N, C-alpha and C positions, 0 to 999 in steps of 0.2 A: 537847091533853087531846083524846082521843080522842069520839067523837060514840057515845052509846047505840045507836044501830042498827047501826053497824057494829062495834060490840062484838057484840050477840047474834048476827048476822049470821055470825061468824067461829065463831062457840062451835058455831051452830047447825050449820054445813059442816063441821065438825071432828066431834061427832057424827053426824053422818048419815054420814062418808067411813069412818066405821070399824063400823057397822050394816048399812049397804050392802057390805062390802068381801067380807063372808062369802060373800053369799049372790050378789053380780053386781061380781066384781073392777074390771072395767073400769068401770062407774061410780063404784066408790070410788076409783079414782084421779083421775077428773076430777070431782068433789067434794072430794077433798082437796086440789087445783092450783086450784081457784076459793075454796078455806077460804083458800090462800095468799097470793092473790091480794088478797084480800081484807081479810086481817089485814096486807098490807102495805101497802095502801093507806091504810089507816085508822090505822095506829100498831101496835107489834109490841107484844104480847102472849104472853108465855114459853106461857101453857098453851094458847092457841090453833092457836101453831104445835106446839105437841106435838104435840093433835090431830089437825090436818090429815097430819101429819107420820107418825101412827102409823096411819091411813088408810089413806096411799099405801103402806106396809110393809104392812100386813097384807092388802090388795090382790094386792099383787105376790106375797107368800108361796102367797095364796090360790092367783092365779092360775097356780104352780108345780104346789101341788098337785094342783088337777085336769088339767094339762096332763101332769102324771107319771100321775096315776089314769088315764087317757085311754089312757096307751101301755101302762100296763101290765095 
């Protein structure tokens, strides 16, 4: 059984990675990776994994968009 603290921590990192990904993509990737590690240590919960992966993906997309707009 997962501890309540680990569950909340991975959820918070997932939400933060989504929010921060728009403004600071590198921080979004870092928070998403930390959230994935916490999720794997404390036990899998699909919602937390999805949030963290979405945060990482959104960060990468934002990074690409920022890079393209910088070149153009």
